[in-house]
C-alpha positions as CSV (number, residue, x, y, z in Angstrom):
1,X,-32.5,56.4,-0.4
2,X,-34.9,55.7,2.6
3,X,-35.9,52.5,4.0
4,X,-39.7,53.2,3.3
5,X,-38.9,53.9,-0.4
6,X,-37.0,50.6,-0.6
7,X,-39.8,48.6,0.9
8,X,-42.3,50.5,-1.2
9,X,-40.3,49.0,-4.1
10,X,-40.0,45.9,-3.1
11,X,-43.7,45.6,-2.9
12,X,-44.2,46.6,-6.3
13,X,-41.3,44.2,-7.5
14,X,-43.2,41.4,-5.7
15,X,-46.9,42.2,-6.8
16,X,-47.3,44.0,-10.1
17,X,-51.2,43.7,-9.8
18,X,-54.1,45.9,-9.6
19,X,-54.2,46.2,-5.9
20,X,-50.8,47.7,-6.0
21,X,-51.5,50.3,-8.4
22,X,-55.1,51.2,-8.4
23,X,-55.5,52.7,-11.6
24,X,-52.4,51.5,-13.1
25,X,-54.1,49.8,-15.9
26,X,-52.7,50.3,-19.5
27,X,-55.0,51.8,-22.0
28,X,-54.6,48.7,-24.3
29,X,-54.6,45.3,-22.4
30,X,-50.9,44.1,-22.7
31,X,-49.6,40.4,-22.9
32,X,-49.6,39.3,-19.4
33,X,-46.5,39.0,-17.8
34,X,-45.7,36.4,-15.3
35,X,-46.0,37.7,-11.6
36,X,-42.8,38.2,-9.4
37,X,-42.0,35.6,-6.7
38,X,-44.7,35.6,-4.2
39,X,-41.9,34.8,-1.5
40,X,-42.0,37.9,1.0
41,X,-38.7,38.8,2.9
42,X,-38.5,37.6,6.7
43,X,-39.7,39.9,9.2
44,X,-36.2,40.0,10.7
45,X,-34.8,41.1,7.4
46,X,-33.7,44.6,7.0
47,X,-35.0,46.7,4.0
48,X,-31.5,47.1,2.7
49,X,-30.7,43.1,2.8
50,X,-34.4,42.8,1.0
51,X,-34.0,45.3,-1.7
52,X,-33.2,43.6,-4.7
53,X,-31.8,46.6,-6.7
54,X,-29.6,47.8,-3.8
55,X,-28.1,43.8,-3.8
56,X,-27.5,43.9,-7.6
57,X,-25.8,47.2,-7.0
58,X,-23.7,45.9,-4.2
59,X,-22.4,43.1,-6.6
60,X,-21.3,45.5,-9.4
61,X,-17.9,46.8,-9.9
62,X,-17.1,50.5,-9.7
63,X,-17.1,50.7,-13.5
64,X,-20.2,48.8,-13.7
65,X,-21.9,51.0,-11.2
66,X,-20.8,54.3,-13.5
67,X,-22.0,53.0,-16.7
68,X,-25.3,52.1,-15.0
69,X,-26.2,55.8,-14.5
70,X,-25.2,56.6,-18.0
71,X,-28.0,57.2,-20.8
72,X,-26.3,57.2,-24.1
73,X,-26.6,57.6,-28.0
74,X,-25.4,57.1,-31.3
75,X,-27.1,58.0,-34.3
76,X,-27.8,54.8,-36.3
77,X,-30.3,52.2,-37.3
78,X,-28.0,49.4,-37.3
79,X,-29.1,46.9,-34.8
80,X,-25.7,45.2,-34.7
81,X,-23.9,48.8,-34.3
82,X,-26.3,49.6,-31.5
83,X,-25.8,46.0,-29.6
84,X,-22.1,46.6,-30.0
85,X,-22.6,50.0,-28.2
86,X,-24.7,48.6,-25.5
87,X,-22.4,45.8,-25.1
88,X,-19.1,47.6,-24.7
89,X,-20.3,49.5,-21.4
90,X,-23.5,48.0,-20.2
91,X,-25.0,51.4,-20.1
92,X,-27.9,52.2,-18.0
93,X,-30.1,53.5,-20.6
94,X,-30.2,54.6,-24.4
95,X,-32.2,57.4,-25.7
96,X,-33.6,57.1,-29.2
97,X,-33.5,60.1,-31.8
98,X,-34.8,60.7,-35.1
99,X,-31.7,59.4,-36.4
100,X,-32.6,56.0,-34.7
101,X,-36.2,55.5,-36.3
102,X,-36.4,53.1,-38.8
103,X,-39.6,53.5,-41.5
104,X,-42.1,51.0,-39.7
105,X,-42.8,49.9,-36.3
106,X,-41.9,46.4,-36.9
107,X,-38.2,47.7,-37.8
108,X,-38.2,49.5,-34.7
109,X,-38.9,46.8,-32.7
110,X,-36.4,44.7,-33.8
111,X,-33.8,47.6,-33.4
112,X,-35.0,48.3,-29.8
113,X,-34.6,44.6,-29.0
114,X,-31.0,44.8,-30.0
115,X,-30.7,47.5,-27.4
116,X,-30.9,44.6,-24.6
117,X,-28.1,43.0,-23.8
118,X,-29.2,41.4,-20.4
119,X,-33.1,40.7,-20.2
120,X,-32.7,40.3,-16.3
121,X,-31.2,44.1,-16.4
122,X,-32.8,45.7,-19.4
123,X,-31.6,49.1,-20.2
124,X,-33.9,52.1,-19.8
125,X,-34.7,52.8,-23.6
126,X,-36.2,56.1,-23.9
127,X,-37.8,58.4,-26.6
128,X,-39.1,62.1,-26.4
129,X,-42.3,61.2,-27.9
130,X,-44.6,64.2,-26.8
131,X,-46.5,64.5,-29.9
132,X,-46.6,67.4,-32.6
133,X,-43.5,69.6,-32.7
134,X,-41.6,67.2,-31.0
135,X,-42.4,63.6,-32.2
136,X,-40.1,60.6,-33.1
137,X,-42.7,58.1,-34.3
138,X,-43.9,59.5,-37.4
139,X,-47.1,57.3,-37.1
140,X,-48.1,59.3,-34.3
141,X,-51.3,60.9,-35.0
142,X,-52.3,61.7,-32.0
143,X,-53.6,65.2,-30.6
144,X,-50.4,67.4,-30.1
145,X,-50.0,69.3,-26.9
146,X,-50.7,72.8,-28.3
147,X,-54.1,71.0,-29.3
148,X,-54.9,69.9,-25.6
149,X,-54.2,73.4,-24.1
150,X,-57.8,74.2,-24.1
151,X,-59.1,70.8,-24.1
152,X,-60.6,68.8,-21.3
153,X,-58.0,67.2,-19.1
154,X,-59.6,63.8,-20.1
155,X,-58.3,64.6,-23.6
156,X,-55.0,64.8,-22.4
157,X,-55.2,61.5,-20.6
158,X,-56.8,59.6,-23.6
159,X,-53.9,61.2,-25.9
160,X,-51.0,60.1,-23.8
161,X,-52.7,56.6,-23.2
162,X,-52.7,56.0,-26.9
163,X,-49.2,57.3,-27.3
164,X,-47.7,55.5,-24.3
165,X,-49.2,52.3,-26.3
166,X,-47.4,53.5,-29.6
167,X,-43.9,53.7,-27.5
168,X,-44.4,50.6,-25.4
169,X,-45.4,48.6,-28.5
170,X,-42.1,49.5,-30.2
171,X,-40.1,48.2,-27.1
172,X,-39.6,51.5,-25.5
173,X,-40.4,51.6,-21.5
174,X,-39.4,55.3,-20.6
175,X,-41.3,58.3,-22.4
176,X,-39.5,61.6,-22.0
177,X,-43.1,63.0,-23.2
178,X,-44.5,65.1,-20.7
179,X,-43.6,68.6,-20.7
180,X,-44.6,70.3,-17.3
181,X,-43.2,73.9,-18.4
182,X,-45.8,76.5,-18.5
183,X,-46.3,79.9,-20.5
184,X,-48.9,82.1,-22.0
185,X,-45.9,83.7,-24.2
186,X,-46.6,82.6,-27.9
187,X,-43.0,83.6,-28.8
188,X,-41.3,81.2,-26.4
189,X,-39.6,77.9,-28.1
190,X,-41.4,75.8,-25.5
191,X,-45.0,77.6,-26.1
192,X,-46.4,75.0,-28.5
193,X,-45.0,72.0,-26.4
194,X,-46.7,72.9,-23.1
195,X,-49.9,71.3,-21.8
196,X,-51.3,74.6,-20.8
197,X,-50.7,78.5,-20.6
198,X,-51.6,79.0,-17.1
199,X,-50.4,76.9,-13.8
200,X,-53.5,75.5,-13.0
201,X,-54.5,74.4,-16.6
202,X,-51.0,73.1,-17.3
203,X,-51.2,71.2,-13.9
204,X,-54.5,69.6,-14.6
205,X,-53.4,68.1,-18.2
206,X,-49.9,67.1,-16.8
207,X,-51.6,65.2,-14.2
208,X,-54.0,63.5,-16.8
209,X,-51.0,62.7,-19.0
210,X,-49.3,60.8,-16.4
211,X,-52.3,58.8,-15.7
212,X,-52.8,58.0,-19.5
213,X,-49.1,56.9,-19.5
214,X,-49.1,54.9,-16.2
215,X,-48.6,51.1,-16.7
216,X,-47.7,51.2,-20.0
217,X,-44.5,53.7,-19.9
218,X,-42.4,55.2,-17.0
219,X,-43.4,59.0,-17.3
220,X,-41.1,61.6,-17.0
221,X,-41.7,65.3,-16.2
222,X,-39.4,67.9,-18.0
223,X,-38.0,70.4,-17.8
224,X,-37.5,71.1,-14.1
225,X,-37.8,73.6,-12.3
226,X,-39.5,75.1,-15.8
227,X,-38.6,76.8,-18.8
228,X,-41.7,79.3,-18.9
229,X,-40.3,81.4,-16.4
230,X,-36.7,81.6,-17.9
231,X,-36.9,82.9,-21.4
232,X,-34.4,81.8,-24.0
233,X,-33.7,78.3,-25.2
234,X,-31.4,75.8,-23.7
235,X,-30.4,74.3,-26.7
236,X,-28.0,76.9,-27.1
237,X,-28.2,79.1,-24.0
238,X,-28.5,79.0,-20.2
239,X,-31.8,80.9,-19.7
240,X,-32.2,82.5,-16.7
241,X,-34.6,84.0,-14.3
242,X,-34.6,86.0,-10.8
243,X,-37.9,84.3,-9.6
244,X,-37.9,84.0,-6.0
245,X,-38.4,80.5,-4.9
246,X,-41.7,81.4,-3.2
247,X,-43.0,82.7,-6.6
248,X,-42.0,79.5,-8.1
249,X,-43.9,77.4,-5.6
250,X,-47.1,79.4,-6.3
251,X,-46.9,79.2,-10.1
252,X,-44.2,77.3,-12.3
253,X,-44.1,74.3,-9.7
254,X,-47.8,73.3,-9.7
255,X,-47.5,71.4,-12.9
256,X,-44.3,69.3,-11.5
257,X,-46.1,69.0,-8.3
258,X,-49.1,67.6,-10.2
259,X,-47.1,65.0,-11.9
260,X,-45.2,64.3,-9.2
261,X,-48.4,63.5,-6.8
262,X,-50.0,61.3,-9.9
263,X,-46.8,59.1,-9.9
264,X,-44.4,59.9,-12.5
265,X,-41.3,58.0,-12.1
266,X,-38.7,60.4,-13.6
267,X,-38.0,64.0,-13.6
268,X,-35.8,65.5,-16.3
269,X,-33.7,68.7,-15.2
270,X,-33.4,71.7,-17.5
271,X,-30.3,73.8,-17.9
272,X,-31.9,76.5,-16.4
273,X,-30.5,79.3,-14.1
274,X,-33.1,80.4,-11.4
275,X,-30.4,82.9,-9.7
276,X,-32.6,83.6,-6.8
277,X,-32.2,80.0,-5.8
278,X,-28.9,79.1,-7.3
279,X,-26.9,80.9,-10.1
280,X,-25.9,77.4,-11.4
281,X,-28.1,75.6,-13.8
282,X,-30.7,73.7,-12.0
283,X,-29.1,70.4,-14.0
284,X,-26.1,71.1,-11.9
285,X,-27.7,72.2,-8.8
286,X,-27.6,70.3,-5.7
287,X,-30.3,73.1,-4.0
288,X,-32.6,72.4,-6.6
289,X,-32.6,68.7,-6.2
290,X,-33.0,69.0,-2.4
291,X,-36.0,71.1,-3.4
292,X,-37.6,68.4,-5.4
293,X,-37.1,65.6,-3.0
294,X,-37.7,67.6,0.3
295,X,-40.6,70.1,-0.8
296,X,-42.3,68.2,-3.8
297,X,-41.6,64.8,-2.4
298,X,-40.5,63.5,-5.2
299,X,-38.6,60.1,-4.7
300,X,-38.0,58.5,-8.4
301,X,-35.2,58.9,-11.0
302,X,-33.7,62.2,-11.4
303,X,-32.2,62.5,-15.0
304,X,-30.3,65.7,-16.6
305,X,-31.4,66.9,-19.9
306,X,-28.9,66.3,-22.9
307,X,-25.6,67.3,-21.3
308,X,-24.4,68.2,-24.8
309,X,-26.7,71.1,-24.5
310,X,-24.5,72.4,-21.5
311,X,-21.4,72.5,-24.2
312,X,-23.5,74.1,-27.0
313,X,-24.4,76.9,-24.5
314,X,-21.0,78.3,-25.1
315,X,-20.1,79.2,-21.4
316,X,-16.5,77.9,-20.8
317,X,-17.1,76.2,-17.4
318,X,-19.6,73.6,-19.5
319,X,-17.2,72.9,-22.3
320,X,-16.0,69.3,-20.6
321,X,-18.8,66.6,-20.9
322,X,-17.0,64.6,-18.3
323,X,-16.9,67.4,-15.9
324,X,-20.4,68.3,-16.5
325,X,-21.6,64.4,-16.0
326,X,-19.6,64.5,-12.8
327,X,-21.1,67.6,-11.5
328,X,-24.3,66.8,-12.3
329,X,-24.3,63.1,-10.3
330,X,-22.9,65.1,-7.4
331,X,-25.7,67.7,-7.5
332,X,-28.4,64.8,-7.2
333,X,-29.1,63.5,-10.8
334,X,-29.4,59.8,-10.8
335,X,-29.0,59.2,-14.5
336,X,-26.9,61.6,-17.1
337,X,-27.9,61.8,-20.9
338,X,-25.5,62.7,-23.5
339,X,-27.0,63.0,-26.9
340,X,-25.8,66.2,-29.1
341,X,-22.2,65.6,-30.4
342,X,-22.1,61.8,-28.5
343,X,-20.0,59.6,-30.7
344,X,-19.5,55.8,-29.6
345,X,-16.7,57.1,-27.5
346,X,-18.6,59.8,-25.5
347,X,-20.5,57.7,-22.9
348,X,-17.3,55.3,-22.3
349,X,-15.4,58.6,-21.6
350,X,-18.1,60.0,-18.9
351,X,-18.0,56.3,-17.7
352,X,-14.1,56.6,-17.1
353,X,-14.6,60.3,-15.6
354,X,-17.1,58.9,-12.9
355,X,-14.9,56.2,-12.2
356,X,-12.0,58.9,-11.6
357,X,-14.1,60.8,-10.0
358,X,-14.9,58.5,-7.1
359,X,-11.5,57.1,-6.8
360,X,-10.3,60.8,-6.1
361,X,-13.0,61.7,-4.1
362,X,-14.7,64.1,-6.0
363,X,-18.0,62.3,-6.2
364,X,-18.9,60.5,-3.1
365,X,-19.3,56.9,-3.7
366,X,-22.7,56.4,-1.7
367,X,-24.0,59.1,-4.1
368,X,-23.1,56.9,-7.0
369,X,-24.6,54.0,-5.3
370,X,-27.6,55.7,-4.7
371,X,-28.1,56.9,-8.2
372,X,-27.6,53.5,-9.4
373,X,-29.8,51.9,-7.0
374,X,-32.7,54.3,-7.9
375,X,-31.9,53.2,-11.9
376,X,-31.7,49.8,-11.2
377,X,-34.9,49.7,-9.4
378,X,-36.8,50.6,-12.7
379,X,-34.6,48.4,-14.8
380,X,-35.9,45.3,-12.4
381,X,-39.3,46.5,-12.6
382,X,-39.3,46.5,-16.2
383,X,-37.8,43.1,-16.2
384,X,-40.4,41.8,-13.7
385,X,-42.8,43.1,-15.7
386,X,-42.0,40.7,-18.9
387,X,-43.9,42.7,-21.4
388,X,-47.1,43.3,-19.2
389,X,-48.1,46.3,-17.2
390,X,-45.1,48.2,-15.5
391,X,-45.6,48.6,-11.8
392,X,-46.5,52.0,-10.6
393,X,-43.1,52.3,-8.6
394,X,-44.1,55.8,-7.0
395,X,-47.8,54.3,-5.8
396,X,-48.5,54.0,-2.0
397,X,-48.3,50.3,-1.3
398,X,-51.0,50.8,1.2
399,X,-53.0,52.8,-1.4
């Protein structure tokens, strides 16, 4: 992680204001949260020493660091069971699926509250609230992506601003809701979930969706590097394309680039193979992580799509969830997600596997530390917001 990145994040944590994030006002006025300490680091302090996230991670045990980069899931609406699940390993996050959603918003608020063991280091609670075909909240009647494909980008901004409000009101700070894939093929399983049928149209609406969510939830772009060019459903296979990298840059990359430039905090990697770049799925590819960092300028948290989907592909080398998680972290992911087939034992087994990989040298400890620090930055920013507007962690502090 660069010193510039850490300095920028410190600024976000020290001043959650409109000055930092220009347009980072929530669509609805949230309950104002207390500002962070106004104390500034001394001129002689190093960025590393001044970085609160790095300091927290430095004080953690190896197992605590390993747990902090795992986003788990169990299918229940029992707050006590969820609390016990999160207490057992202090996981870095939890993904809410349909099986976690009770009948009303008030019950969901109680459920999400049970997931936070330590308010000073709240987990990243996430949800796939795209609207339309993928909607976990039954009370979301805002326009769906397929309804926005031909609408003005302002309509997408308004829809995602409203959607972000529903998500945050439920106590959920992360939305895995912005599909940056692009396809004009109505037969594609992703078609109705996209925000545009051409790269330029999708890019305009993806950027608008990020603007709509800003300050209310942390935005996620998915499924990098893009389902549209790779036919097939990654829930049951490894969609593959031979598209060259230069063609990708001029087409499918555009919505992702637009969302990154607009300040999305998370980038979700799909289990998609662009064989001209790397025969491995992008979620396990160091090259695709390098491309996002070095060529698209993404400096936020990289998260895998559900690793259980890799197992469901039937490809023998992806049959072990622990191996998949370690490989994903080594490739450059900061947060590994386990949902399909996940039980109360799945995430702890992955945590154990990460610890063993570091101890054996299979996974570099500094790679784990970098991942844990990036995730902790969002967690501390969330704690610092105290229910108010979330800081725009990717905004230019001088902008």
